[in-house]
C-alpha positions in Angstrom: 8.2 -20.1 9.7 4.9 -18.7 7.6 4.0 -16.0 9.1 7.4 -14.8 9.5 7.9 -15.2 6.5 4.6 -13.2 5.5 4.9 -10.3 8.4 9.4 -10.0 6.7 8.1 -9.2 3.4 6.4 -6.5 4.8 9.6 -3.4 5.1 11.2 -4.7 1.2 8.6 -1.8 -0.3 9.9 1.2 1.8 13.2 -0.6 1.3 13.2 -1.0 -2.3 11.6 2.9 -2.1 14.9 4.7 0.1 17.5 2.7 -2.0 15.6 3.6 -5.7 14.6 1.0 -7.5 13.4 1.8 -10.3 9.6 0.1 -11.0 11.0 -2.0 -13.8 13.4 -3.5 -11.5 10.5 -4.1 -8.8 7.8 -5.5 -11.1 10.7 -8.2 -12.5 12.1 -9.1 -8.9 8.3 -9.9 -8.1 7.3 -11.6 -11.4 10.2 -13.7 -10.3 9.2 -14.6 -7.3 6.0 -15.2 -8.1 6.3 -17.7 -10.6 8.6 -19.4 -7.8 5.7 -19.5 -5.8 3.8 -20.9 -8.1 6.6 -24.0 -8.4 7.1 -24.1 -5.0 3.2 -24.5 -5.2 4.1 -27.2 -8.0 6.4 -29.2 -6.3 6.3 -28.4 -2.6 10.7 -28.1 -2.6 9.9 -25.5 0.3 6.8 -27.6 2.1 6.7 -24.8 4.9 6.1 -21.8 3.0 3.1 -24.1 2.2 2.2 -25.1 5.2 -1.6 -24.6 5.9 -4.5 -26.8 7.2 -6.6 -25.6 4.2 -6.6 -25.7 0.0 -4.9 -22.4 -0.3 -3.6 -19.5 -2.8 -3.0 -17.1 -0.2 1.4 -17.2 -1.2 0.4 -17.0 -4.5 -1.8 -14.3 -4.2 0.9 -12.2 -2.3 2.9 -12.1 -3.8 0.3 -11.7 -7.2 -1.1 -8.8 -5.2 2.3 -6.9 -4.2 3.3 -7.3 -8.4 -0.5 -5.5 -8.7 0.3 -2.9 -6.6 3.8 -1.7 -7.9 2.2 -2.4 -11.0 -0.3 0.9 -10.1 1.1 2.5 -7.2 5.0 2.0 -7.4 5.3 5.9 -9.2 2.6 6.9 -8.5 1.5 7.0 -5.3 3.6 5.3 -3.5 2.2 5.5 0.6 -1.0 3.8 -0.7 1.1 1.1 -2.4 2.8 0.4 1.1 -0.8 1.0 3.2 -2.4 -1.2 1.1 0.7 -3.8 0.9 1.6 -3.2 5.8 -2.3 -4.2 6.1 -1.9 -7.4 4.3 2.1 -8.3 5.5 1.0 -6.7 9.3 -2.5 -7.1 9.6 -3.4 -10.3 8.8 0.1 -11.4 9.2 -0.8 -10.3 13.2 -3.9 -12.0 12.1 -3.1 -15.1 12.3 -0.7 -16.3 14.7 -3.0 -13.9 17.4 -6.1 -16.0 16.5 -4.4 -19.4 16.5 -2.2 -18.7 19.9 -5.1 -17.0 21.6 -8.7 -18.1 22.5 -11.2 -16.1 21.7 -14.5 -16.8 20.5 -14.7 -17.7 16.8 -17.2 -18.6 13.8 -17.2 -19.8 10.3 -17.0 -17.4 7.7 -17.1 -19.5 4.4 -15.9 -22.6 5.6 -12.9 -20.9 7.1 -12.3 -20.6 10.7 -11.9 -17.2 12.0 -11.2 -15.5 16.1 -12.8 -12.0 18.2 -8.7 -11.9 18.9 -7.9 -12.2 15.5 -10.1 -9.2 13.8 -9.6 -7.3 16.5 -5.8 -7.3 15.5 -6.2 -6.8 12.0 -8.2 -4.4 12.7 -6.0 -2.6 15.3 -3.0 -2.7 13.3 -5.2 -2.0 10.0 -5.7 1.3 11.6 -2.4 2.0 12.7 -1.0 2.0 9.5 -3.0 4.1 8.0 -3.1 6.2 10.7 0.4 6.2 11.1 1.6 6.6 7.1 -1.3 9.5 7.2 0.7 11.1 10.4 4.2 10.9 8.6 2.6 11.6 5.3 0.6 15.0 6.8 -2.4 13.7 4.8 -5.0 15.0 6.9 -6.5 12.9 9.8 -10.0 12.0 9.0 -12.8 9.5 9.6 -11.3 7.5 6.4 -9.0 5.9 8.9 -10.9 4.5 10.2 -13.5 3.4 7.3 -10.3 1.9 6.3 -9.7 0.0 9.1 -12.6 -1.4 8.8 -13.1 -2.1 5.0 -9.7 -4.3 5.3 -11.0 -6.1 8.3 -13.8 -6.8 6.5 -12.8 -8.1 3.0 -10.0 -10.6 5.4 -12.8 -12.1 6.9 -13.6 -13.8 2.9 -10.5 -16.2 3.4 -11.3 -19.2 1.3 -9.0 -20.3 -0.9 -6.6 -17.4 0.4 -8.2 -14.9 -2.2 -7.6 -12.5 1.0 -4.0 -12.1 -0.2 -5.4 -10.2 -3.6 -8.5 -8.7 -2.1 -7.0 -7.2 0.7 -4.2 -5.2 -0.5 -5.6 -4.3 -3.5 -8.4 -2.7 -1.6 -6.7 -0.9 1.2 -3.9 0.5 -1.3 -7.3 1.6 -3.7 -9.6 2.9 -0.1 -5.7 4.8 1.1 -5.4 6.0 -2.4 -9.5 7.4 -3.2 -9.3 8.1 0.7 -6.7 10.0 1.6 -3.6 10.9 -0.9 -6.0 11.7 -4.1 -4.2 11.0 -5.7 
């Protein structure tokens, strides 16, 4: 359920942009959700949301990263916002599902278990997101698409305390903005 929520939130950003929601409203909504997530983390009103087998602030980091991305890119470069958030929602979300449900070579990095299938899922999904957004927005298709997917996959390895939910979307959006849109 936690990963379904993680993945399911992704399409809300393009939907909000399509509905022409203003930046202030998006920030207020995300701020409220961040506050509710923090309250839930403390009180466990909805324990399923925080149902992980390790100490993690990932859900809170996930909300805070979205808040920052909305602040930085909502009006300036929404495609970079979507790139960073989609890499997190779909790449990390599917990587967690695949990595836990299919046996493959695995390793520990900073006491966090990582798997070959999960890591490859993160890379391939990141590649699809960046390629798809670049193609549909008519940006140049070049080696930077692989660079962004590779950087996002490497950074996702740093998942101690769920920090990947913060650093992956922000770094992916920054890289997309820098390497692809140039805005």
